[in-house]
Rosetta silent file (secondary structure, phi, psi, omega in degrees, C-alpha in Angstrom):
SEQUENCE: MSLVATLAEAASPRFTQWHEPEPGFHVGSRKGDFIGSIEETAVGTFVAIDGRSTPVGRYASVAQAQRALVGLAAREAELDEHSTRVAQLVATIAGTVSFLLLVGAGALALPV
SCORE:     score description
SCORE:     0.000 S_00000001
   1 L     0.000  137.940 -178.476    7.073  -22.900   14.395 S_00000001
   2 L   -76.596  161.141  179.999    5.233  -20.762   16.925 S_00000001
   3 H   -61.442  -42.794 -179.434    3.568  -17.488   16.044 S_00000001
   4 H   -62.248  -43.425  179.083    5.977  -15.535   18.250 S_00000001
   5 H   -64.661  -39.826  179.490    8.973  -17.196   16.579 S_00000001
   6 H   -62.798  -45.802 -179.580    7.516  -16.521   13.123 S_00000001
   7 H   -66.311  -41.779  179.879    6.971  -12.833   13.893 S_00000001
   8 H   -64.251  -41.232  179.809   10.393  -12.449   15.493 S_00000001
   9 H   -66.299  -44.006 -178.541   12.059  -14.134   12.535 S_00000001
  10 H   -64.881  -35.108 -177.858   10.130  -12.066    9.975 S_00000001
  11 H   -84.712  -10.243 -177.053   10.979   -8.821   11.757 S_00000001
  12 L   -71.916  128.485  178.720   14.635   -9.719   12.219 S_00000001
  13 H   -62.602  -26.193 -176.809   16.990   -7.682   10.051 S_00000001
  14 H   -71.218  -17.680  177.101   19.298  -10.684    9.684 S_00000001
  15 H   -96.190   -8.479 -179.081   16.639  -12.515    7.661 S_00000001
  16 E  -108.083  129.596  178.387   15.849   -9.508    5.476 S_00000001
  17 E  -116.766  137.981  178.424   18.186   -8.477    2.694 S_00000001
  18 E  -119.870  137.437  177.751   18.012   -5.194    0.831 S_00000001
  19 E  -130.498  151.140  178.096   19.642   -4.453   -2.503 S_00000001
  20 E  -120.030   86.060 -176.691   19.798   -1.293   -4.558 S_00000001
  21 E   -64.626  -25.359  173.810   19.941   -2.449   -8.203 S_00000001
  22 E  -149.505  154.556 -176.334   19.838    1.171   -9.341 S_00000001
  23 L   -54.629  130.338  177.915   20.054    4.470   -7.479 S_00000001
  24 L    83.249    2.946  179.933   16.816    5.277   -5.633 S_00000001
  25 E  -130.427  117.989 -176.495   15.310    1.813   -6.121 S_00000001
  26 E  -117.892  141.161  175.286   15.581   -0.799   -3.362 S_00000001
  27 E  -124.309  142.355 -177.887   14.310   -4.383   -3.354 S_00000001
  28 E  -122.188  146.949  175.328   13.890   -6.558   -0.292 S_00000001
  29 E  -140.598  150.605  178.495   13.748  -10.289    0.276 S_00000001
  30 E  -128.278  116.040 -178.961   13.302  -12.443    3.346 S_00000001
  31 L    53.417   38.969  177.809   14.702  -15.960    3.229 S_00000001
  32 L    87.200   -7.937  179.709   14.684  -15.774   -0.562 S_00000001
  33 E   -96.647  131.865  178.668   11.093  -14.516   -0.852 S_00000001
  34 E   -66.430  124.617  179.393   10.485  -11.105   -2.432 S_00000001
  35 E  -106.038  -17.166  177.441    8.831   -8.822    0.131 S_00000001
  36 E   151.647 -174.731 -179.392    8.662   -5.614   -1.888 S_00000001
  37 E  -138.202  162.748  179.284   10.435   -2.613   -3.280 S_00000001
  38 E  -133.132  130.122 -179.198   11.046    0.998   -2.382 S_00000001
  39 E  -123.594  131.134  177.889   11.316    3.779   -4.905 S_00000001
  40 E   -79.444  134.876  179.418   12.578    7.275   -4.211 S_00000001
  41 L   -89.886  172.011 -179.869   10.353   10.022   -5.629 S_00000001
  42 L   -64.376  -25.592 -178.743   11.473   13.279   -7.220 S_00000001
  43 L   -92.918    4.484  175.194   10.666   15.149   -3.987 S_00000001
  44 L    91.520    6.655  174.217   12.834   12.858   -1.855 S_00000001
  45 L   -92.100  171.380 -175.805   10.174   10.675   -0.251 S_00000001
  46 E  -126.291  123.966 -179.703   10.134    6.896   -0.529 S_00000001
  47 E   -98.410  122.957  177.887    7.191    4.832   -1.777 S_00000001
  48 E   -94.687  133.635  179.914    7.013    1.276   -0.437 S_00000001
  49 E  -126.708  126.618 -175.920    5.370   -1.348   -2.662 S_00000001
  50 E   -73.633  179.725 -177.314    4.660   -4.824   -1.324 S_00000001
  51 L   -65.987  -10.374  178.230    5.437   -8.119   -3.016 S_00000001
  52 L  -106.902   16.554  178.524    2.070   -8.059   -4.808 S_00000001
  53 L    66.991   26.936  176.900    2.717   -4.633   -6.362 S_00000001
  54 L  -100.759  125.323  177.597    0.347   -2.857   -3.976 S_00000001
  55 E   -60.391  134.658 -179.215    1.529    0.526   -2.660 S_00000001
  56 E   -98.378  -39.048  179.975    1.994    0.374    1.110 S_00000001
  57 E   169.627  175.874  178.436    2.761    4.017    1.827 S_00000001
  58 E  -114.681  132.686 -173.256    5.005    7.038    1.386 S_00000001
  59 E  -130.081  157.188 -178.357    7.814    7.520    3.905 S_00000001
  60 L   -77.487  -22.541 -178.887   10.388   10.166    4.759 S_00000001
  61 L  -140.366  161.224  176.335   13.302    7.714    4.754 S_00000001
  62 H   -62.721  -40.653 -178.357   14.342    4.394    3.258 S_00000001
  63 H   -60.246  -40.983  178.304   14.617    2.936    6.776 S_00000001
  64 H   -64.988  -42.415  179.234   10.965    3.779    7.544 S_00000001
  65 H   -65.247  -39.743  177.755    9.824    2.218    4.279 S_00000001
  66 H   -62.571  -44.446  178.534   11.928   -0.885    4.967 S_00000001
  67 H   -60.741  -38.865  179.655   10.395   -1.259    8.443 S_00000001
  68 H   -64.075  -43.865 -179.480    6.910   -0.982    6.940 S_00000001
  69 H   -69.310  -38.210  177.894    7.612   -3.735    4.392 S_00000001
  70 H   -65.676  -41.261  177.531    9.264   -6.016    6.965 S_00000001
  71 H   -63.813  -39.986  177.414    6.287   -5.535    9.307 S_00000001
  72 H   -64.321  -41.627  177.697    3.882   -6.323    6.496 S_00000001
  73 H   -61.863  -36.939  178.209    5.856   -9.463    5.655 S_00000001
  74 H   -65.276  -42.235  179.032    5.618  -10.505    9.325 S_00000001
  75 H   -66.422  -38.728  177.920    1.837  -10.086    9.316 S_00000001
  76 H   -65.733  -37.576  177.152    1.558  -12.058    6.066 S_00000001
  77 H   -64.042  -38.552  177.566    3.692  -14.852    7.575 S_00000001
  78 H   -63.484  -44.269  178.661    1.331  -14.904   10.561 S_00000001
  79 H   -65.266  -38.891  177.823   -1.691  -15.192    8.262 S_00000001
  80 H   -62.204  -42.863  179.247   -0.021  -17.947    6.242 S_00000001
  81 H   -64.850  -42.211  179.132    0.672  -19.933    9.410 S_00000001
  82 H   -64.023  -43.392  179.214   -2.907  -19.447   10.613 S_00000001
  83 H   -61.343  -39.897  178.436   -4.304  -20.482    7.214 S_00000001
  84 H   -63.215  -43.660  179.089   -2.189  -23.635    7.265 S_00000001
  85 H   -63.818  -40.492  178.889   -3.486  -24.553   10.733 S_00000001
  86 H   -65.190  -43.644  179.037   -7.098  -23.980    9.663 S_00000001
  87 H   -62.037  -39.856  177.812   -6.613  -26.075    6.506 S_00000001
  88 H   -64.621  -40.824  178.594   -5.123  -28.909    8.570 S_00000001
  89 H   -64.523  -45.218  179.014   -8.057  -28.791   10.979 S_00000001
  90 H   -61.946  -42.000  179.067  -10.603  -28.824    8.142 S_00000001
  91 H   -64.573  -39.313  178.438   -8.814  -31.765    6.487 S_00000001
  92 H   -64.563  -44.617  179.553   -8.784  -33.686    9.779 S_00000001
  93 H   -64.497  -44.027  179.724  -12.496  -33.098   10.322 S_00000001
  94 H   -62.529  -41.037  178.202  -13.328  -34.061    6.717 S_00000001
  95 H   -64.477  -41.160  179.564  -11.263  -37.239    7.039 S_00000001
  96 H   -65.525  -44.699  179.040  -12.950  -38.172   10.310 S_00000001
  97 H   -63.142  -42.287  178.364  -16.438  -37.605    8.890 S_00000001
  98 H   -61.089  -43.431  179.244  -15.563  -39.654    5.790 S_00000001
  99 H   -62.738  -44.669 -179.766  -14.292  -42.502    7.958 S_00000001
 100 H   -64.641  -37.989  176.588  -17.413  -42.472   10.111 S_00000001
 101 H   -65.793  -38.474  177.678  -19.644  -42.502    7.024 S_00000001
 102 H   -64.569  -43.387  178.287  -17.661  -45.445    5.646 S_00000001
 103 H   -64.231  -42.292  178.940  -18.029  -47.367    8.923 S_00000001
 104 H   -63.567  -41.568  178.761  -21.735  -46.554    9.009 S_00000001
 105 H   -65.267  -38.429  178.150  -22.221  -47.709    5.420 S_00000001
 106 H   -64.451  -39.543 -179.807  -20.329  -50.924    6.222 S_00000001
 107 H   -67.527  -35.547  177.975  -22.541  -51.561    9.222 S_00000001
 108 H   -70.438  -27.401 -177.718  -25.664  -51.084    7.102 S_00000001
 109 H   -80.695  -14.093  179.606  -24.342  -53.527    4.510 S_00000001
 110 L   -70.254  140.836  178.039  -23.942  -56.362    7.048 S_00000001
 111 L   -68.785  147.454 -177.718  -26.670  -58.998    6.945 S_00000001
 112 L   -89.541    0.000    0.000  -29.055  -58.930    9.841 S_00000001
C-alpha cells in the first residue's frame, strides 16, 4: 500500500469508529485497532489520550479531539510502513552479504 493511500485510509472517517461507553468518555478504533480515548473534563474541555495512554492534548470539542487522534493514527501508520520497508531492506542486505560470504568461503575451500 502506498504512503498516500495509507494516510488517506487512516484519516478517513469511514475507517474510524467512535463509541461512548459512558457519558463523557469516547473510545476510537480504526480497522479494529484501538487509537485512543477522549475524556470530558469538569470544565467542558476534552482530553485526548492516544492508544499508548499518552495525553495528546486538550480540545474545545469532541470533534477536535477525534481529529487529533485520527491524525496521530495516520502518522503512526506512516511510521509503521516506513519501518517495515527499512526492515525489509536490512534483511535483504544481510541475506546478500551472507550469501557472498558463503560463496567466498566455498571458493577458498576448493583445492588449488
